[in-house]
C-alpha positions in Angstrom: 0.0 0.0 0.0 1.3 3.5 -0.8 0.3 6.8 0.7 1.3 10.3 0.1 4.8 11.2 1.2 5.3 12.6 4.6 8.4 14.6 5.2 10.0 14.2 8.6 13.2 16.0 9.7 15.2 13.8 12.0 18.1 15.3 13.9 20.5 13.0 15.7 23.4 15.1 16.8 25.6 14.6 19.9 23.9 11.2 20.4 20.4 12.7 20.6 17.5 11.8 18.3 14.7 14.3 17.8 11.6 13.8 15.6 8.6 15.8 14.8 5.5 15.4 12.6 4.3 17.7 10.0 6.0 19.2 6.9 9.6 20.2 7.7 12.6 20.7 5.5 15.2 18.0 5.4 18.1 18.7 7.8 21.8 18.1 7.3 24.2 17.9 10.3 27.7 18.3 8.8 29.5 17.5 12.1 27.5 14.3 12.5 27.5 13.2 8.9 23.9 12.5 8.7 20.6 13.9 7.4 17.0 12.9 7.1 15.0 11.5 4.1 11.5 10.4 3.5 10.4 7.7 1.1 6.7 6.8 0.8 5.3 6.1 4.2 8.8 5.6 5.8 11.3 8.1 7.2 15.0 7.5 7.4 18.1 9.0 8.8 21.3 8.6 6.7 24.6 8.0 8.3 27.5 8.8 6.0 30.7 9.3 8.0 30.7 6.6 10.7 30.2 9.2 13.4 28.0 6.9 15.5 30.0 3.7 14.7 27.1 2.5 12.7 27.2 1.0 9.3 27.0 3.6 6.6 23.6 3.9 5.0 20.0 4.7 5.7 18.1 3.7 8.8 14.3 3.5 9.1 13.3 5.8 12.0 9.5 6.1 11.6 6.5 4.9 9.6 3.2 6.5 8.9 1.0 5.3 11.8 -2.0 4.9 9.6 -0.5 2.0 7.6 -2.1 -1.4 7.8 -1.3 -4.8 6.5 2.2 -5.1 4.9 4.9 -2.5 4.6 7.8 -3.1 2.2 11.1 -1.4 3.1 13.0 -0.4 0.0 16.6 -1.6 -0.5 17.7 1.9 -1.4 16.8 5.6 -0.8 18.1 7.8 -3.5 20.9 5.3 -4.3 21.8 5.0 -0.6 21.4 1.4 0.7 18.9 0.8 3.5 21.0 -1.0 6.2 19.0 -0.8 9.4 15.7 -0.5 11.4 15.9 1.8 14.4 14.3 1.3 17.7 10.5 2.1 17.8 10.5 2.6 14.1 7.1 0.9 13.7 5.7 1.4 17.3 2.7 3.5 16.3 1.6 1.3 13.5 -1.1 -0.7 15.4 -2.5 -2.3 12.2 0.8 -3.5 10.8 0.8 -7.2 10.2 3.9 -7.8 8.2 7.1 -6.2 7.0 9.1 -7.1 3.9 12.8 -6.5 4.8 15.4 -6.3 2.0 18.7 -8.2 2.1 20.5 -4.9 2.4 19.4 -4.6 6.0 22.1 -5.8 8.5 20.8 -4.0 11.7 17.5 -4.3 13.5 16.9 -2.8 17.0 14.8 -4.6 19.6 11.4 -3.1 20.2 11.2 -1.8 16.6 7.9 -3.7 16.1 6.4 -3.5 19.6 2.8 -2.5 19.6 2.0 -3.7 16.1 -0.3 -6.5 15.2 2.8 -8.3 13.9 4.2 -8.2 17.4 1.0 -8.9 19.3 0.0 -12.0 17.3 1.3 -14.9 19.4 1.4 -17.1 16.3 4.4 -15.1 15.1 6.4 -16.2 18.2 8.4 -19.4 18.5 9.6 -20.3 22.0 9.5 -16.7 23.2 11.2 -15.4 20.0 9.7 -13.2 17.3 11.1 -14.1 13.9 10.4 -12.0 10.8 11.7 -14.1 7.9 15.5 -14.4 8.5 15.5 -11.9 11.3 15.3 -12.5 15.1 13.4 -9.3 15.8 12.6 -9.6 19.6 12.8 -11.9 22.6 10.5 -12.2 25.6 12.4 -11.5 28.8 11.2 -14.6 30.6 13.0 -16.9 28.1 14.9 -19.4 30.1 17.3 -22.3 30.0 18.7 -23.4 26.7 18.0 -21.4 23.5 18.9 -22.7 20.1 18.2 -19.9 17.6 16.5 -21.4 14.6 18.5 -22.2 11.5 18.3 -19.7 8.7 18.4 -16.7 11.0 20.7 -14.1 9.5 20.3 -11.1 11.8 19.8 -11.0 15.6 18.3 -7.7 16.7 20.4 -5.4 18.9 19.6 -5.8 22.6 17.4 -8.8 21.7 18.3 -10.9 24.7 19.3 -8.0 27.0 18.3 -8.6 30.6 17.1 -12.2 30.0 18.3 -13.3 33.4 17.1 -16.9 33.2 18.9 -17.7 29.9 21.7 -20.2 30.5 22.9 -21.3 27.1 22.6 -20.1 23.6 23.6 -21.4 20.2 23.8 -19.0 17.3 23.2 -20.6 13.9 25.5 -20.4 10.9 24.8 -17.3 8.7 24.8 -14.7 11.4 27.6 -12.3 10.8 27.3 -9.7 13.5 26.5 -9.9 17.2 25.0 -6.4 17.6 25.1 -3.9 20.4 24.0 -5.2 23.8 22.5 -8.4 22.2 23.2 -10.5 25.3 24.0 -7.8 27.8 23.1 -8.4 31.4 22.2 -12.0 30.9 23.3 -12.8 34.5 22.9 -16.6 34.3 24.3 -17.1 30.8 27.1 -19.7 31.0 27.7 -21.0 27.5 27.6 -19.4 24.1 28.3 -21.2 20.8 29.0 -18.8 17.9 29.2 -19.9 14.2 32.2 -19.5 12.0 30.2 -16.9 10.0 30.5 -14.3 12.8 33.0 -11.5 11.9 32.1 -8.7 14.4 31.1 -8.6 18.1 29.9 -5.1 18.7 29.7 -2.8 21.8 28.4 -4.3 25.0 27.3 -7.5 23.2 28.0 -9.7 26.3 28.6 -7.0 28.9 27.8 -8.0 32.5 27.3 -11.6 31.7 28.7 -12.4 35.1 28.3 -16.2 34.8 29.7 -16.6 31.3 32.3 -19.4 31.4 32.7 -20.6 27.9 32.5 -18.9 24.5 34.2 -19.8 21.2 35.7 -17.0 19.1 35.2 -17.8 15.4 38.3 -17.9 13.1 36.9 -15.1 10.9 36.2 -12.8 13.8 37.9 -9.4 13.1 36.6 -6.9 15.7 35.7 -7.1 19.4 33.7 -3.9 20.2 33.8 -1.5 23.1 33.0 -3.2 26.5 31.9 -6.3 24.5 32.8 -8.6 27.5 33.1 -6.1 30.2 32.3 -7.6 33.6 32.3 -11.2 32.5 33.7 -12.2 35.9 33.9 -15.9 35.4 35.3 -16.0 31.8 38.7 -17.8 32.0 39.9 -18.3 28.4 40.1 -16.1 25.3 41.6 -17.5 22.1 41.6 -15.2 19.1 43.0 -16.0 15.7 42.0 -13.3 13.1 41.0 -10.4 15.3 42.5 -7.1 14.2 41.1 -4.7 16.8 40.1 -5.0 20.5 38.2 -1.9 21.3 38.2 0.0 24.6 37.1 -1.8 27.7 36.4 -5.0 25.7 37.5 -7.3 28.6 37.6 -4.9 31.5 36.8 -6.5 34.9 37.2 -10.0 33.7 38.7 -11.0 37.0 39.0 -14.7 36.3 40.6 -14.4 32.9 43.8 -16.4 32.9 44.6 -17.6 29.4 44.7 -15.0 26.6 45.8 -15.8 23.1 45.7 -12.7 20.9 46.4 -14.5 17.6 48.6 -13.4 14.8 46.6 -10.6 13.1 45.9 -8.1 15.9 46.8 -4.5 15.2 45.6 -2.4 18.1 44.5 -2.9 21.7 42.5 0.2 22.8 42.2 1.9 26.2 41.3 -0.2 29.2 40.8 -3.3 27.1 42.1 -5.6 29.8 42.0 -3.4 32.8 41.5 -5.2 36.1 42.0 -8.6 34.5 43.8 -9.5 37.7 44.5 -13.2 37.0 46.4 -13.0 33.7 50.0 -14.2 34.5 51.5 -13.6 31.0 50.7 -12.3 27.6 52.2 -12.4 24.1 51.5 -9.2 22.2 52.0 -10.3 18.5 54.3 -8.4 16.3 51.4 -7.1 14.2 50.2 -4.9 17.1 51.0 -1.2 16.5 49.1 0.4 19.3 48.4 -0.3 23.0 45.9 2.1 24.5 45.8 4.0 27.8 45.6 1.6 30.8 45.0 -1.3 28.5 46.6 -3.8 31.0 46.4 -1.5 34.1 45.8 -3.3 37.4 46.5 -6.7 35.9 48.1 -7.6 39.2 49.4 -11.0 38.2 50.8 -9.9 34.8 54.6 -10.3 35.2 55.6 -11.7 31.8 54.9 -9.6 28.7 56.3 -10.4 25.3 56.1 -7.1 23.5 55.3 -6.6 19.8 58.4 -5.8 17.8 56.1 -3.8 15.4 54.8 -1.5 18.2 54.5 2.2 17.3 52.5 3.7 20.0 52.1 2.9 23.7 49.7 5.2 25.6 50.1 6.3 29.2 49.6 3.8 32.1 49.3 0.9 29.6 50.8 -1.5 32.3 50.3 0.6 35.4 50.1 -1.5 38.6 50.8 -4.6 36.7 53.2 -7.1 38.2 55.7 -6.3 35.4 56.3 -2.9 37.0 58.1 -4.5 39.9 59.6 -7.7 38.3 63.1 -7.2 37.0 62.2 -4.9 34.1 64.1 -1.9 35.4 67.4 -0.9 34.0 68.7 1.9 36.2 65.9 4.4 36.4 64.1 3.3 33.3 61.4 0.6 33.0 61.7 -1.5 29.9 59.2 -4.1 28.6 60.7 -5.9 25.7 61.8 -3.3 23.2 59.9 -0.4 24.8 60.9 2.2 27.4 57.7 2.5 29.4 58.3 4.7 32.4 61.0 6.3 34.5 61.9 6.7 38.2 61.2 10.2 39.6 64.8 10.1 40.8 66.4 9.8 37.3 69.6 11.8 37.1 70.9 14.5 34.8 71.9 12.2 31.9 70.2 9.3 30.4 71.5 6.8 27.8 68.5 4.8 26.7 69.7 1.3 26.1 70.4 -0.1 22.6 67.7 -2.4 21.3 64.9 0.0 22.4 62.6 0.8 19.5 59.9 2.9 21.2 59.6 5.4 24.0 56.0 5.3 25.3 53.8 8.4 25.8 54.7 10.4 28.8 57.5 7.9 29.7 60.0 10.7 30.7 57.4 13.3 31.6 58.3 15.7 34.5 61.8 14.3 35.0 62.9 17.5 36.6 66.6 16.7 37.0 67.1 15.4 33.4 69.4 17.6 31.3 70.7 15.3 28.5 69.1 12.4 26.6 71.1 10.2 24.2 68.9 8.0 22.1 70.0 4.6 20.7 70.4 3.9 17.0 67.7 1.2 17.3 65.0 3.8 18.4 62.2 4.3 15.8 59.3 6.0 17.7 59.1 8.7 20.3 55.5 8.9 21.4 53.5 12.0 22.3 54.6 14.0 25.4 57.4 11.5 26.0 59.7 14.2 27.4 57.1 16.9 28.2 57.7 19.2 31.2 61.3 18.2 31.6 62.1 21.7 32.6 65.9 21.2 32.8 66.4 19.2 29.6 68.9 21.1 27.5 70.2 18.7 24.9 68.7 15.8 22.9 70.7 13.7 20.5 68.5 11.9 17.9 70.1 8.8 16.4 70.0 7.5 12.9 67.0 5.2 13.3 64.2 7.5 14.5 61.2 7.5 12.1 58.4 9.3 14.0 58.2 12.0 16.7 54.9 12.3 18.5 53.0 15.5 19.3 54.3 17.5 22.2 57.3 15.1 22.6 59.3 18.0 24.0 56.5 20.3 25.1 57.2 22.7 27.9 60.9 21.8 27.9 61.7 25.4 28.7 65.4 24.9 29.0 65.9 23.0 25.8 68.6 24.6 23.7 69.5 22.2 21.0 68.3 19.1 19.2 71.0 17.2 17.3 70.3 14.7 14.6 72.6 12.0 13.3 73.3 12.9 9.6 72.5 9.3 8.7 68.9 9.7 9.9 66.5 9.5 6.9 63.5 11.2 8.5 64.9 14.2 10.3 67.7 16.7 10.3 68.8 19.7 12.4 70.5 22.9 11.6 73.4 24.7 13.3 70.9 26.4 15.6 69.7 23.0 16.9 66.3 23.4 15.2 64.6 20.2 14.1 63.3 19.8 10.5 62.0 17.0 8.3 64.8 15.5 6.2 63.6 17.3 3.0 63.5 20.6 4.8 59.9 21.3 4.0 58.7 21.1 7.6 60.0 22.9 10.7 59.2 20.4 13.5 60.6 21.9 16.7 62.3 25.1 17.7 63.9 24.5 21.1 61.9 26.5 23.7 65.0 27.3 25.8 66.8 29.3 23.1 67.4 32.9 24.1 67.5 34.4 20.6 64.9 37.2 20.1 64.8 36.8 16.4 64.7 33.8 14.1 64.6 33.5 10.3 63.0 30.4 8.9 64.8 28.9 6.0 63.4 29.2 2.5 61.9 25.9 1.4 60.0 25.4 4.6 56.3 24.9 3.6 54.9 23.9 7.0 55.5 25.0 10.6 54.3 21.9 12.5 52.1 21.6 15.5 53.6 23.1 18.7 56.8 23.9 16.8 57.5 27.2 18.7 55.2 26.7 21.6 56.2 28.6 24.8 59.3 30.1 23.3 59.6 32.8 25.9 62.4 34.9 24.4 61.2 35.0 20.8 60.0 38.4 19.6 60.2 38.3 15.8 60.1 35.5 13.2 60.9 36.0 9.5 58.7 33.7 7.4 59.9 32.4 4.1 57.9 32.9 0.8 57.6 29.1 0.6 55.4 28.9 3.7 52.0 27.4 3.1 50.8 26.2 6.5 51.1 27.2 10.2 49.7 24.2 12.1 47.8 24.0 15.4 49.4 25.8 18.4 52.6 26.5 16.4 53.3 29.7 18.3 51.0 29.2 21.2 52.1 31.1 24.4 55.0 32.9 22.7 54.2 35.9 25.0 56.9 38.2 23.6 56.2 37.6 20.0 55.2 41.0 18.6 56.0 41.1 14.9 54.1 38.8 12.6 54.3 39.4 8.9 52.7 36.6 7.0 53.9 35.9 3.5 51.7 35.8 0.5 51.2 32.1 -0.4 50.2 30.9 3.1 47.0 28.9 2.8 46.2 27.6 6.3 46.5 29.0 9.9 45.4 26.3 12.3 43.7 26.1 15.7 45.4 28.3 18.4 48.3 28.9 16.0 49.1 32.3 17.7 47.0 31.7 20.8 48.2 33.6 23.9 50.6 35.8 21.9 49.7 38.9 23.9 52.2 41.3 22.3 50.9 41.0 18.8 49.1 44.3 17.9 48.0 43.8 14.3 48.1 41.2 11.6 47.6 41.3 7.9 46.2 38.2 6.2 47.3 37.9 2.6 45.1 37.0 -0.3 46.2 33.4 -0.3 44.7 32.4 3.1 41.8 30.1 2.5 41.6 28.3 5.9 41.7 30.5 9.1 40.8 28.8 12.4 38.4 30.8 14.6 40.9 30.2 17.5 44.0 31.1 15.5 44.4 34.4 17.5 42.4 33.5 20.7 43.7 35.1 23.9 45.9 37.5 22.0 45.1 40.2 24.5 47.0 42.9 22.7 45.6 42.2 19.2 43.8 45.4 18.1 43.0 44.6 14.5 43.3 42.2 11.6 43.4 43.3 8.0 42.5 41.0 5.2 43.8 41.6 1.7 40.9 42.8 -0.4 41.7 40.2 -3.1 41.3 37.3 -0.6 38.4 35.1 -1.9 37.6 33.5 1.5 37.7 36.3 4.1 37.3 40.0 4.5 37.7 42.6 7.3 35.8 45.7 8.2 37.1 49.1 9.3 37.3 47.9 12.9 39.7 45.0 12.1 37.1 42.3 12.5 37.3 39.3 10.2 34.3 37.8 8.4 33.8 35.2 5.8 33.7 36.7 2.3 29.9 36.3 2.1 29.5 38.2 5.4 27.5 35.4 7.0 30.0 34.5 9.7 32.1 36.5 12.1 35.3 34.5 12.2 37.8 36.5 14.4 37.2 39.5 16.6 40.5 41.1 17.9 40.6 40.5 21.6 42.6 43.7 22.2 40.3 46.1 20.3 39.6 49.2 22.3 36.0 49.3 21.1 33.3 49.3 23.9 30.4 48.9 21.5 30.0 47.1 18.2 27.2 46.3 15.8 27.4 43.1 13.8 26.1 43.8 10.3 22.9 42.5 8.9 23.2 39.1 7.1 25.6 37.6 9.7 24.3 34.3 10.9 26.9 33.2 13.5 29.7 34.8 15.5 32.8 33.5 17.1 32.5 33.5 20.9 35.8 35.4 21.3 33.8 38.6 20.7 32.1 38.0 24.1 35.4 38.2 26.0 36.7 41.4 24.5 36.6 45.0 25.8 33.0 45.3 24.5 30.3 46.5 26.9 27.5 46.5 24.4 27.1 44.1 21.5 24.4 44.5 18.9 23.3 41.5 16.9 21.3 41.5 13.6 17.9 39.8 13.0 19.8 37.3 10.8 21.8 36.0 13.8 21.3 32.3 14.7 23.9 31.4 17.2 27.5 31.3 18.3 30.4 29.2 17.3 32.8 27.7 19.8 32.4 26.5 23.4 34.4 29.0 25.4 32.9 28.9 28.9 34.8 31.8 30.5 32.6 34.4 32.1 32.8 37.7 30.2 34.6 40.4 32.1 33.3 43.4 30.4 30.2 42.6 28.3 27.0 43.8 30.0 24.5 43.9 27.2 23.8 41.8 24.2 21.3 43.7 22.0 19.2 41.8 19.5 17.1 43.4 16.9 14.9 40.3 16.1 11.8 38.8 17.7 11.5 37.3 21.1 10.9 33.9 19.4 14.1 34.2 17.4 16.0 35.2 20.6 14.8 32.1 22.5 16.2 29.9 19.8 19.7 31.3 20.0 22.0 29.0 22.0 23.8 31.6 24.2 24.9 30.8 27.7 23.8 34.1 29.3 20.4 33.1 30.7 18.5 36.3 31.6 16.4 38.0 29.0 15.6 41.7 29.4 12.8 42.9 27.1 13.0 46.4 25.8 10.9 48.6 23.6 12.5 51.4 21.6 9.3 53.4 21.3 8.5 51.8 18.0 5.1 50.2 18.1 5.0 46.4 18.2 8.8 46.2 18.0 10.7 44.4 20.7 14.4 44.2 21.2 16.0 41.6 23.4 18.9 42.0 25.8 20.6 39.0 27.5 22.5 39.5 30.7 24.3 37.2 33.0 22.3 37.4 36.2 25.4 38.3 38.3 26.0 41.4 36.1 22.5 42.6 36.6 23.4 43.1 40.2 27.1 44.0 40.1 27.5 45.9 36.8 24.3 47.1 35.3 21.3 48.6 37.0 18.2 49.0 34.9 19.0 52.8 34.7 22.5 52.0 33.4 21.0 49.7 30.8 18.6 52.3 29.6 21.3 55.0 29.4 23.7 52.8 27.5 21.1 51.9 24.9 20.1 55.5 24.6 23.7 56.5 24.0 24.2 53.8 21.5 21.0 53.8 19.5 19.8 57.3 20.2 16.5 56.2 21.5 15.0 55.9 24.9 14.0 52.3 25.6 11.6 51.0 28.2 13.1 47.9 29.8 11.9 45.4 32.3 13.2 42.1 33.8 10.7 39.2 33.5 8.9 38.2 36.7 10.6 34.7 36.9 14.0 36.4 37.2 12.7 38.5 40.1 11.4 35.4 41.8 14.6 33.5 41.3 16.6 35.6 43.6 15.1 38.4 45.8 18.5 40.1 46.1 18.1 41.3 42.5 14.5 42.5 42.8 15.2 45.9 44.2 17.9 46.8 41.7 15.9 45.3 38.8 12.9 47.4 39.5 14.7 50.7 39.8 
């Protein structure tokens, strides 16, 4: 049966799903990678960037509640495959008796059909299980004992058996490929699970809190074990994997009885807390295919004394083995903890000089962090990887000697090493080089990687040929005042000059394309900056907390951005305020008509009054600092528009400017109503700014909220 199309906009952003009936425009959420679509009597949301860790494609979210009989789900919507049926999708369809589901569907949520005739007809249930063709769609919670899912089943609904506390054993038939989210979660008496060889993925929380689970086989084709998939399986003793490539975070956390773990020969990564508090594991072999061990992956594995480390390891996150037995068992060489070929941690009493032993291929994240006495580090020729923050906050570290074998240097490896004067690189190294000043570059000279923060030079000229200044390259260089940029420069990466508090001369070359997040953040002495015509990517935080920055000027030929007479940067189409100079002396500013959004940095400037146009829809950014100076935000739109604007300042002051039927909104932080702005002050400021005498009042709920404000609010 077909009915007229019903358009439903479905917004699922930041893990929230909203729906509404009626005729609404389709909505796209760029950050979430999804949008809504209607097709016949069905409504879908479309996942296209894996944001929610769901299969990419269209998901049924709703159905016209007037349908009866049979509904056929299409295999595609505008060429996009239909891959799933979301929870409650058909709940309001009381007369629905059957659903034709295409082979493209791989995901069905429990309760999707609850309340329909299909669900309520007991003849559709077999031994407490609702089957729809090859799909196990739902399970009654009182199912008990042994459950043999019928042959031919291809899909088991997510959460289908969740909370079935009397279930003791389950056999999954051949043909099922995915054990979906929470399928068997909290089955407290489930002891035995038999999985077919067809299973390739076990998703998040699939067997979480199955506290009685003693035995489960892991199929030879299984590739992924999802987040918290076996979390809290307290009686599980053996895990034998063969083809698994990824063990996601918390996958086996709190498996207290787990003793025998075989990670197979294809595993590539072990994510955070994967085996945390698996207190009975005595030893483990991490295969050479593993490249990453996440934060606290084996933390509090109190019996784990024998670790065979992967020879292919590239990244070991902080606390990967904290409180494990291997921390105390004969793995220390001097003041450094080694596990296999990895330097994991250091003693807080490490001395002034450290020779990392030959054979070491990796220094773990934060391994040498806050070694306050350390002055010189000599790295072995075998070393290939220095992980993020490996030597951060070593405030007395002066010299680093990089050997020939190093391939990768993690972010912030030498962050806040405020005494670092020189980085030397073995000429035989194929990835890095250093110049006579001890500055670290990529081997080809196109990237400036690290300028030692302890150098005392006030000026530095970057060599011609450098195309990119890397993340944190000049971070916290206290003495640096001026930098000469080469004409070859194309990119200044995130936080490249962050907290260079003396830097006051920034002349960007024509040809630069990108200025990243916080690139010049906290550079208080910069007074003005000219953005050349070549800049096409300017982060909204590029100049955040530049307290002395009074203006930015954009080359008129720039095709992406422009600036006004006050030194404020907008997108070229004047729909978005990108950067407001924090040090501007202006106390009042009007955002021009047509602007839809503003950067929150404008709220923390010297402004006392900010006027917003009727086109305004909201702010960008998530800065939560309380504004020091801003007292009034003046809005020229309707009250309904104002209420939809996501500003953090909660109090609305409604004012009329003497123009009939015209209201303007002011939003004030409640504290500033009392401390900074009486109602008379508000009126006067608006009168001075707009040359009209408004009549203002605080709404009654505000007065009731705190009596201390009532007297002042009603002046």
